[in-house]
C-alpha positions as CSV (number, residue, x, y, z in Angstrom):
1,M,6.5,51.7,-78.7
2,Y,6.7,48.4,-80.4
3,V,6.9,45.0,-78.5
4,S,8.0,42.0,-80.4
5,A,6.2,38.6,-80.3
6,E,9.1,37.0,-78.4
7,V,8.8,39.5,-75.5
8,I,5.0,38.9,-75.4
9,A,5.7,35.1,-75.3
10,I,8.2,35.5,-72.5
11,I,5.8,37.7,-70.5
12,I,3.0,35.2,-71.0
13,A,5.2,32.2,-70.1
14,T,6.5,34.0,-67.0
15,A,2.9,34.9,-65.9
16,T,1.8,31.3,-66.6
17,L,4.8,30.0,-64.6
18,L,3.9,32.3,-61.7
19,V,0.2,31.3,-61.7
20,T,1.2,27.6,-61.9
21,L,3.7,27.9,-59.0
22,G,1.2,30.0,-57.0
23,G,-1.5,27.5,-57.6
24,G,0.8,24.6,-56.7
25,A,1.8,26.4,-53.5
26,L,-1.9,27.1,-52.7
27,A,-2.8,23.5,-53.4
28,G,0.1,22.3,-51.2
29,F,-1.0,24.6,-48.4
30,A,-4.6,23.4,-48.8
31,W,-3.4,19.8,-48.7
32,I,-1.4,20.5,-45.5
33,V,-4.4,22.2,-43.8
34,N,-6.6,19.3,-44.8
35,R,-4.1,16.7,-43.5
36,M,-3.7,18.6,-40.2
37,D,-7.5,18.7,-39.8
38,R,-7.7,14.9,-40.3
39,I,-4.9,14.4,-37.8
40,A,-6.7,16.6,-35.3
41,E,-9.9,14.7,-35.8
42,N,-8.2,11.4,-35.3
43,A,-6.5,12.7,-32.2
44,S,-9.8,14.0,-30.9
45,A,-11.4,10.6,-31.5
46,E,-8.6,8.8,-29.8
47,T,-8.7,11.3,-26.9
48,R,-12.5,10.7,-26.5
49,A,-12.0,6.9,-26.6
50,L,-9.2,7.2,-24.1
51,A,-11.3,9.4,-21.9
52,A,-14.1,6.8,-22.0
53,K,-11.7,4.0,-21.1
54,T,-10.4,6.2,-18.3
55,E,-13.9,6.9,-17.0
56,Q,-14.6,3.1,-17.1
57,A,-11.4,2.3,-15.2
58,L,-12.1,5.0,-12.7
59,A,-15.6,3.6,-12.1
60,E,-14.1,0.1,-11.6
61,T,-11.5,1.5,-9.3
62,R,-14.2,3.3,-7.2
63,A,-16.2,0.0,-7.0
64,L,-13.1,-1.8,-5.9
65,A,-12.3,0.8,-3.3
66,Q,-15.8,0.5,-2.0
67,R,-15.5,-3.3,-1.7
68,T,-12.1,-2.9,-0.1
69,D,-13.5,-0.4,2.4
70,E,-16.3,-2.8,3.3
71,G,-13.8,-5.6,3.6
72,F,-11.6,-3.5,5.9
73,A,-14.6,-2.6,8.0
74,Q,-15.4,-6.3,8.4
75,V,-11.8,-7.1,9.3
76,R,-11.8,-4.2,11.8
77,A,-15.0,-5.5,13.4
78,D,-13.7,-9.0,13.5
79,T,-10.4,-7.8,15.0
80,Q,-12.2,-5.8,17.7
81,A,-14.4,-8.8,18.6
82,L,-11.3,-11.0,18.8
83,A,-9.5,-8.4,20.9
84,A,-12.5,-8.4,23.3
85,R,-12.5,-12.1,23.5
86,T,-8.7,-12.2,24.0
87,D,-8.9,-9.5,26.7
88,Q,-11.6,-11.5,28.5
89,G,-9.4,-14.7,28.2
90,F,-6.4,-12.8,29.7
91,A,-8.6,-11.4,32.5
92,Q,-9.7,-15.0,33.3
93,M,-6.1,-16.2,33.1
94,R,-4.9,-13.5,35.4
95,S,-7.6,-14.4,38.0
96,E,-6.6,-18.0,37.8
97,L,-2.9,-17.2,38.1
98,Q,-3.7,-15.0,41.1
99,G,-5.4,-18.0,42.7
100,V,-2.4,-20.2,41.9
101,R,-0.1,-17.6,43.3
102,S,-2.0,-17.4,46.6
103,R,-2.0,-21.2,46.9
104,L,1.7,-21.3,46.1
105,D,2.3,-18.6,48.8
106,L,0.5,-20.8,51.3
107,V,2.5,-23.9,50.3
108,Y,5.7,-21.9,50.5
109,V,5.0,-20.8,54.0
110,E,4.2,-24.4,55.0
111,L,7.3,-25.7,53.3
112,K,9.4,-23.0,55.0
113,A,8.1,-24.1,58.4
114,D,8.7,-27.7,57.5
115,V,12.3,-27.0,56.4
116,V,13.0,-25.2,59.7
117,E,11.6,-28.1,61.6
118,M,13.7,-30.5,59.4
119,K,16.8,-28.5,60.1
120,V,16.1,-28.6,63.9
121,A,15.5,-32.4,63.7
122,V,18.7,-33.0,61.8
123,A,20.7,-30.8,64.2
124,R,19.3,-32.8,67.1
125,M,20.3,-36.1,65.4
126,E,23.8,-35.0,64.7
127,G,24.4,-33.7,68.2
128,P,26.9,-31.0,69.1
129,K,29.9,-30.4,66.9
130,R,33.1,-32.2,67.8
131,T,36.0,-30.2,68.8
132,L,39.5,-30.9,67.6
133,I,41.0,-31.0,71.0
134,V,40.5,-34.5,72.5
135,P,40.4,-34.7,76.3
136,R,43.0,-37.0,78.0
């Protein structure tokens, strides 16, 4: 069988075209893989940097929480001391008010007796009530 030069040229051109397109596709795929690797490395680096910042912020938050807890403990102790002093002051005030109340009770009893005496004295000064019927 005889093959002409044109057929051989077409076959060679087609093979060359297929090799070129296959190589281009392979090169494009390699470029995409390389690009994805660089993006993944950048993302890993950013993730590590963000993790370091997060750890630092967490450490600062823990330190702040510790200081806050210490501050709350101090406020709690101060509040308890103030409450004890306030309770002591109220107890003293209650005892003083109880003394005042007992003195006021004595004064009330004395005043009540004086008012009764005053009523009796006024009644004696006024005399008996007049009647409407006048004797003739």
